[in-house]
C-alpha positions as a printed Julia matrix, in Angstrom:
391×3 Matrix{Float64}:
 -12.74    7.13  -20.18
  -9.18    6.55  -20.92
  -7.9     5.53  -24.3
  -6.27    2.22  -24.86
  -2.63    2.18  -25.83
  -1.54    0.75  -29.23
   0.36   -1.93  -27.32
  -2.89   -2.99  -25.56
  -4.8    -3.08  -28.74
  -2.24   -5.23  -30.38
  -2.17   -7.74  -27.49
  -5.92   -7.96  -27.43
  -5.91   -8.69  -31.18
  -3.25  -11.37  -30.75
  -5.27  -13.02  -28.0
  -8.33  -12.94  -30.31
  -6.62  -14.6   -33.15
  -4.52  -17.04  -31.15
  -7.12  -19.92  -31.27
  -7.43  -19.6   -35.01
  -3.69  -19.57  -35.33
  -3.46  -22.73  -33.21
  -6.02  -24.49  -35.44
  -4.22  -23.4   -38.48
  -0.81  -24.76  -37.28
  -2.4   -28.13  -36.33
  -4.03  -28.52  -39.8
  -0.83  -27.72  -41.52
   1.14  -30.14  -39.48
  -1.48  -32.76  -40.05
  -1.12  -32.33  -43.79
   2.57  -32.51  -43.77
   3.01  -35.43  -41.35
   2.3   -39.07  -42.19
  -1.29  -40.35  -41.81
  -0.39  -42.61  -38.95
   0.34  -39.41  -36.88
  -2.95  -37.97  -35.78
  -2.98  -34.32  -34.34
  -6.66  -33.83  -34.34
  -7.05  -34.26  -30.57
  -4.81  -31.16  -30.22
  -7.65  -29.04  -31.66
  -9.55  -29.48  -28.45
  -7.09  -26.93  -26.98
  -8.37  -24.06  -29.05
 -11.52  -23.29  -26.9
  -9.29  -23.56  -23.71
  -6.76  -21.05  -25.31
  -9.58  -18.72  -26.17
 -10.95  -18.78  -22.68
  -7.52  -18.42  -21.04
  -6.67  -15.52  -23.31
  -9.63  -13.22  -23.21
 -12.47  -15.0   -21.46
 -14.88  -13.56  -24.16
 -17.73  -15.85  -25.08
 -17.56  -14.93  -28.77
 -13.95  -15.95  -28.82
 -14.8   -19.35  -27.3
 -17.5   -19.77  -29.87
 -15.03  -18.92  -32.7
 -12.54  -21.45  -31.33
 -15.14  -24.1   -31.2
 -16.31  -23.38  -34.72
 -12.77  -23.51  -36.13
 -12.22  -26.8   -34.39
 -15.44  -28.11  -35.72
 -14.64  -27.22  -39.31
 -11.08  -28.74  -38.81
 -12.74  -32.14  -38.05
 -14.32  -32.44  -41.44
 -12.79  -35.5   -43.27
 -10.14  -34.28  -45.58
  -6.41  -34.85  -46.23
  -4.72  -37.88  -44.5
  -7.61  -38.34  -42.15
 -10.22  -38.97  -45.02
  -7.89  -41.49  -46.55
  -7.13  -43.39  -43.39
 -10.81  -43.7   -42.31
 -10.34  -41.98  -38.94
 -14.13  -41.62  -38.26
 -13.95  -42.9   -34.74
 -11.03  -40.47  -33.94
 -12.75  -37.58  -35.49
 -15.97  -38.3   -33.51
 -13.97  -38.72  -30.27
 -12.17  -35.39  -30.85
 -15.47  -33.73  -31.76
 -16.9   -34.82  -28.33
 -13.81  -33.75  -26.5
 -14.24  -30.24  -28.13
 -17.76  -29.95  -27.1
 -16.71  -30.77  -23.55
 -13.88  -28.26  -23.64
 -16.21  -25.61  -25.21
 -18.9   -26.19  -22.41
 -16.32  -26.05  -19.68
 -14.64  -23.03  -21.2
 -18.03  -21.25  -21.33
 -18.73  -21.9   -17.63
 -15.14  -20.85  -16.69
 -15.55  -17.59  -18.7
 -18.77  -16.68  -17.05
 -17.33  -17.34  -13.55
 -14.09  -15.45  -14.5
 -15.97  -12.43  -15.61
 -18.06  -12.43  -12.55
 -15.19  -12.68  -10.21
 -13.18   -9.97  -12.12
 -16.28   -7.73  -11.65
 -16.36   -8.43   -7.87
 -12.56   -7.92   -7.7
 -12.83   -4.56   -9.45
 -15.49   -3.47   -6.89
 -13.32   -4.62   -4.09
 -10.33   -2.78   -5.41
 -12.39    0.42   -5.88
 -13.57    0.21   -2.26
 -10.06   -0.53   -0.96
  -8.55    2.47   -2.94
 -11.22    4.73   -1.44
 -10.6     3.4     2.09
  -6.8     3.74    1.68
  -7.23    7.41    0.31
  -9.3     8.27    3.33
  -6.71    6.71    5.75
  -3.66    8.11    4.1
  -5.11   11.08    2.13
  -2.87   12.92   -0.3
  -1.99   16.38    1.08
  -2.99   19.54   -0.81
   0.05   21.21   -2.59
  -0.19   24.13   -0.15
  -1.18   23.82    3.48
  -1.4    27.12    5.43
   1.68   29.16    4.33
   3.81   26.06    3.35
   4.15   23.96    0.22
   3.72   20.19    0.74
   4.73   17.08   -1.11
   4.32   13.53    0.22
   5.09   10.04   -0.84
   4.23    6.59    0.55
   4.51    3.02   -0.4
   3.59   -0.33    1.22
   5.63   -3.59    1.28
   2.32   -5.6     1.12
   1.44   -6.56   -2.53
  -1.68   -4.87   -3.79
  -1.74   -2.26   -0.98
  -0.81    1.49   -1.1
  -1.06    1.92    2.66
   1.11    0.15    5.22
   2.48    0.67    8.68
   4.29    3.94    7.61
   2.02    6.99    7.63
   1.9    10.77    7.58
  -0.47   13.69    7.76
  -0.46   17.42    7.79
  -3.18   19.87    8.9
  -3.59   23.59    9.19
  -4.74   24.42   12.68
  -5.2    27.56   14.78
  -1.65   26.79   16.37
   0.07   26.52   12.91
   0.63   23.87   10.41
   1.09   20.53   12.14
   2.49   17.35   10.66
   3.03   13.86   11.78
   5.07   10.87   10.45
   5.23    7.47   11.83
   6.47    3.95   11.59
   4.51    1.06   13.17
   6.43   -2.02   14.14
   5.96   -4.74   11.54
   3.84   -4.6     8.45
   0.5    -5.91    7.09
  -3.02   -5.38    8.35
  -2.06   -5.15   11.99
   0.3    -2.26   11.34
  -2.42   -0.58    9.19
  -4.83   -0.77   12.15
  -2.32    0.96   14.51
  -1.65    3.62   11.81
  -5.37    4.35   11.43
  -5.8     4.75   15.23
  -2.8     7.28   15.42
  -3.96    9.26   12.37
  -7.59    9.55   13.71
  -6.17   10.69   17.1
  -3.79   13.11   15.43
  -6.48   14.65   13.22
  -8.57   15.37   16.21
  -6.01   16.43   18.77
  -3.94   18.7    16.42
  -6.92   21.18   16.57
  -7.45   20.84   20.42
  -4.05   20.79   22.02
  -2.04   24.06   21.98
   1.05   22.37   23.44
   2.64   19.81   21.11
   3.61   17.59   23.97
   0.0    17.38   25.02
  -0.91   16.3    21.52
   1.72   13.45   21.67
   0.17   12.45   25.07
  -3.07   12.18   23.44
  -1.62    9.82   20.7
  -0.07    7.67   23.4
  -3.37    7.34   25.28
  -5.21    6.56   22.12
  -2.77    3.86   21.01
  -2.67    2.23   24.53
  -6.41    2.2    24.68
  -6.55    0.46   21.25
  -3.88   -2.06   22.34
  -5.84   -2.99   25.41
  -4.0    -0.99   28.06
  -7.06    1.02   29.15
  -5.1     2.06   32.4
  -3.8     4.92   30.22
  -7.24    6.32   29.68
  -9.23    5.72   32.93
  -8.72    5.01   36.62
  -9.8     1.54   37.78
 -10.55    0.0    41.17
 -10.01   -3.78   41.63
 -13.18   -5.77   42.66
 -13.39   -8.88   44.72
 -14.37  -10.97   41.73
 -11.56  -10.02   39.55
 -13.49   -7.55   37.52
 -12.61   -3.83   37.31
 -14.66   -0.88   38.01
 -13.97    1.84   35.44
 -14.88    5.37   36.2
 -16.13    7.49   33.34
 -17.45   11.09   33.29
 -21.05    9.99   33.3
 -21.34    6.54   34.78
 -19.57    3.56   36.21
 -19.21    0.52   34.05
 -17.9    -2.98   34.86
 -15.27   -4.51   32.57
 -14.06   -8.09   32.61
 -10.47   -8.52   33.74
  -7.9    -8.18   31.06
  -5.74  -11.24   30.17
  -2.32  -11.28   28.67
  -3.71  -12.08   25.26
  -5.81   -8.78   25.25
  -2.73   -6.57   25.38
  -1.05   -6.36   22.01
   2.6    -5.74   21.9
   2.66   -3.01   19.22
   4.36    0.3    19.21
   5.13    3.1    16.73
   7.98    5.57   16.34
   6.46    8.98   15.58
   7.79   12.53   14.95
   5.37   15.41   15.21
   6.18   19.04   14.18
   4.33   22.25   14.32
   5.19   25.23   12.0
   3.88   28.18   14.03
   2.76   31.46   12.42
   5.55   33.36   14.24
   8.19   31.47   12.23
   9.06   28.87   14.9
   9.42   25.09   14.26
   8.49   22.85   17.14
   9.39   19.17   16.95
   8.73   16.26   19.41
  10.28   12.85   18.7
   9.11    9.49   19.98
  11.94    7.25   19.0
  11.73    8.49   15.31
  14.45    9.52   12.94
  15.21   13.23   13.2
  13.78   15.43   10.5
  16.22   17.1     8.05
  16.17   20.88    7.83
  17.35   22.62    4.64
  18.39   26.3     5.18
  20.45   28.27    2.61
  21.63   25.12    0.84
  22.86   23.47    4.1
  21.26   20.47    5.77
  21.09   19.81    9.41
  19.12   17.54   11.65
  16.34   18.68   13.94
  17.34   16.7    17.16
  16.85   17.57   20.81
  18.74   16.48   23.81
  16.43   13.56   24.57
  14.36   11.36   22.32
  11.24    9.87   23.91
  10.21    6.26   23.7
   8.07    5.11   20.71
   4.26    5.44   21.35
   2.96    2.34   23.16
   6.06    1.82   25.38
   5.58    4.64   27.78
   4.85    2.04   30.51
   8.49    1.08   30.4
   9.47    4.52   31.87
   6.51    5.63   34.04
   6.57    9.17   35.31
   9.33   10.27   32.78
   9.29   13.92   31.91
   8.92   14.51   28.26
   9.58   18.22   28.28
  13.2    17.7    27.07
  11.77   16.16   23.94
  10.36   19.5    22.71
  12.86   21.15   20.21
  12.16   24.77   19.04
  14.08   26.16   16.15
  13.53   28.93   13.55
  11.75   28.02   10.24
  12.24   31.02    8.01
  11.23   31.77    4.42
  13.09   29.57    2.06
  13.55   26.72    4.58
  12.51   23.2     3.84
  11.82   20.23    6.29
  11.91   16.48    5.32
  10.19   13.96    7.51
  10.83   10.34    6.57
  10.76    6.83    7.83
  13.58    4.29    7.86
  12.05    2.55    4.91
  13.56    5.34    2.88
  17.1     5.35    4.18
  17.33    1.41    4.53
  15.66    0.67    1.16
  18.82   -1.14   -0.08
  18.65   -3.68    2.68
  20.89   -4.38    5.7
  24.02   -5.04    3.54
  23.81   -1.63    1.77
  24.84    1.85    3.09
  21.86    3.94    4.06
  20.56    6.39    1.41
  22.44    9.67    1.8
  19.42   11.85    2.18
  21.4    14.99    3.37
  23.52   14.88    0.31
  20.48   14.49   -1.97
  18.85   17.47   -0.26
  21.89   19.64   -0.58
  22.24   18.83   -4.29
  18.44   19.69   -4.81
  18.32   22.61   -2.43
  16.81   24.95   -5.07
  14.2    22.42   -6.45
  10.58   22.28   -5.57
   9.1    19.82   -3.05
   7.57   17.44   -5.71
  10.75   17.2    -7.61
  12.8    16.56   -4.58
  10.59   13.67   -3.41
  10.46   12.24   -7.0
  14.26   12.23   -7.07
  14.39   10.38   -3.66
  11.74    7.98   -4.73
  13.82    7.16   -7.84
  16.82    6.44   -5.7
  14.83    4.22   -3.35
  13.37    2.36   -6.34
  16.81    1.74   -7.89
  18.28    0.61   -4.44
  15.36   -1.67   -3.77
  15.94   -3.42   -7.15
  12.16   -3.81   -7.73
  11.63   -5.82   -4.48
  10.53   -3.35   -1.75
  10.72   -5.22    1.61
   9.76   -2.28    3.81
   6.96    0.31    4.08
   8.04    3.87    3.51
   6.75    7.41    3.94
   8.16   10.94    3.19
   6.73   14.41    3.8
   8.42   17.53    2.62
   7.25   21.0     3.69
   8.71   24.27    2.27
   8.09   27.79    3.39
   8.34   29.87    0.22
């Protein structure tokens, strides 16, 4: 278990003493002010302060006890004969104490449930966007991600890297939009990548698998199975084992989602293969110089292949050497555009040149610091970064 910081201990002590301080201040003011000014009703706030501050039952009890003692006839109240006022204040304090007790119990129960929900959410997010090991295959790896949604660590920007029989393969992507809908699409693509990366020798076939998985998820099952129109408007779907009848698809069933994706494969023979589906080109660092890994043609984002049926994606494959000492940065536009539309994009190439001799973790920490400064504490977009280095 972690130890509490001195600042946390001091804050907890202040919250514990605050109801007593409130009672003392009210009593002092009551003594100093004329008898016609009655501050006794303010004592009813002590239990509420205790409940709002810590929610501890003993604190509520202490506040109620302090308020009760404060109602004893003394000072100006005793001389002015304020029995009715004291009894009314005493009744109000009892009501506040009872209400504070109920609120405290409910608050503690809700905090316990919230802690359980957060624990489950953290586990689910780590499974979806699992942190990579420091070394995957023969390369060193560092990664960063952030979500624009409050309370979430996973958004529409995603990454993954796996060691396969065909080399180390990595993916980075940016789903249109943000929120839970984008997380769903990211989960589909990550699941498909983690399976297809081990099955497809050709990187272009891997990308086709991603396209099929996404279109199937979005409701466009034509990408995954042949269909034959029936007289009643239903469709007959041919599968490997049986024939199944599916209801006709309506316009509402097909979601207009897409994702820009870059997939790379670092082969054992020292070659780097790259396929881009509408994504920003990776940055290659070699001998202190930075260049982009960009082919002659960039394919459409995943989910939009129906806009160009029959297009040949072979021009998308880029092959370049990836030797010892080289580094490759994959990133989403949430990194470069972190300062907003009115700010110049983050000069990633310059940062990489300045930190050409630094380790992957240090480089990403430096970029993350620049992003935080440019965002001014108000991140409006998801982001993801993946840096691989062949030592």
